[in-house]
TORNU-931027 format. One record per residue (C-alpha): x, y, z; residue in three letters. Coordinates in Angstrom, 2 decimals. Layout:
<pts>
c1 X&c2 Y&c3 Z&residuo ALA
...
</pts>
This chain:
<pts>
c1 -20.16&c2 -0.65&c3 28.10&residuo MET
c1 -20.70&c2 2.72&c3 26.48&residuo ALA
c1 -22.82&c2 3.09&c3 23.37&residuo THR
c1 -21.99&c2 5.56&c3 20.66&residuo LEU
c1 -24.48&c2 7.89&c3 19.07&residuo THR
c1 -24.89&c2 8.20&c3 15.32&residuo GLU
c1 -23.05&c2 11.54&c3 15.34&residuo GLU
c1 -20.08&c2 9.98&c3 17.10&residuo GLN
c1 -19.99&c2 7.15&c3 14.56&residuo TRP
c1 -20.07&c2 9.66&c3 11.70&residuo ASP
c1 -17.13&c2 11.50&c3 13.26&residuo THR
c1 -15.16&c2 8.29&c3 13.69&residuo ILE
c1 -15.84&c2 7.17&c3 10.11&residuo ILE
c1 -14.95&c2 10.56&c3 8.57&residuo SER
c1 -11.71&c2 10.73&c3 10.59&residuo THR
c1 -10.78&c2 7.20&c3 9.50&residuo PHE
c1 -11.38&c2 8.09&c3 5.83&residuo ARG
c1 -9.23&c2 11.24&c3 6.11&residuo GLU
c1 -6.35&c2 9.24&c3 7.59&residuo ILE
c1 -6.61&c2 6.62&c3 4.82&residuo ASN
c1 -6.58&c2 9.29&c3 2.11&residuo ARG
c1 -3.37&c2 10.75&c3 3.52&residuo LYS
c1 -1.65&c2 7.33&c3 3.62&residuo ASN
c1 -2.87&c2 6.19&c3 0.21&residuo GLU
c1 -0.15&c2 5.72&c3 -2.40&residuo LYS
c1 -0.61&c2 7.34&c3 -5.79&residuo LYS
c1 0.61&c2 6.37&c3 -9.25&residuo CYS
c1 3.11&c2 9.24&c3 -9.08&residuo GLU
c1 4.88&c2 7.36&c3 -6.26&residuo ASP
c1 6.86&c2 5.12&c3 -8.59&residuo LEU
c1 9.52&c2 2.84&c3 -7.14&residuo LEU
c1 12.84&c2 2.20&c3 -8.87&residuo ILE
c1 14.22&c2 -1.33&c3 -8.94&residuo CYS
c1 17.62&c2 -1.47&c3 -7.22&residuo LYS
c1 18.99&c2 -4.01&c3 -9.72&residuo LYS
c1 17.79&c2 -2.83&c3 -13.15&residuo CYS
c1 16.63&c2 0.77&c3 -12.43&residuo LYS
c1 13.18&c2 0.01&c3 -13.91&residuo LEU
c1 10.34&c2 2.16&c3 -12.59&residuo GLN
c1 7.30&c2 0.29&c3 -11.27&residuo PHE
c1 4.33&c2 0.80&c3 -8.97&residuo PHE
c1 3.36&c2 -1.33&c3 -5.99&residuo ASN
c1 0.78&c2 0.00&c3 -3.55&residuo LYS
c1 1.69&c2 -2.58&c3 -0.88&residuo ASN
c1 5.47&c2 -1.98&c3 -0.74&residuo TYR
c1 6.84&c2 -0.28&c3 2.40&residuo HIS
c1 10.50&c2 -1.34&c3 2.47&residuo GLY
c1 13.90&c2 0.14&c3 1.70&residuo ASN
c1 15.06&c2 -2.13&c3 -1.16&residuo TYR
c1 12.45&c2 -2.19&c3 -3.97&residuo PRO
c1 12.74&c2 -4.88&c3 -6.63&residuo LEU
c1 10.64&c2 -5.28&c3 -9.78&residuo CYS
c1 8.71&c2 -8.48&c3 -10.56&residuo ASP
c1 11.64&c2 -9.83&c3 -12.56&residuo LYS
c1 14.14&c2 -9.55&c3 -9.69&residuo HIS
c1 11.88&c2 -10.24&c3 -6.72&residuo ARG
c1 12.19&c2 -13.69&c3 -5.12&residuo ASN
c1 8.58&c2 -14.82&c3 -5.41&residuo ASN
c1 8.05&c2 -18.46&c3 -4.48&residuo THR
c1 4.34&c2 -18.34&c3 -5.36&residuo PHE
c1 5.17&c2 -17.54&c3 -8.99&residuo LYS
c1 7.07&c2 -20.85&c3 -9.29&residuo ALA
c1 4.17&c2 -22.83&c3 -7.81&residuo ILE
c1 1.55&c2 -21.37&c3 -10.18&residuo VAL
c1 3.48&c2 -22.10&c3 -13.38&residuo LYS
</pts>
């Protein structure tokens, strides 16, 4: 098993951080709800049919209330 030096670890960590910065969503990346045309932000959404909280089918919301 190969061991990595501290310089190699620093290179790996800095490369990982650069990749994450490129993929990070920003507040300017607003999504538009397909049903009501409301603009909203969700950093975890990666699909093709965005829906706002009002129109999303969220089963956990019903359990909490």
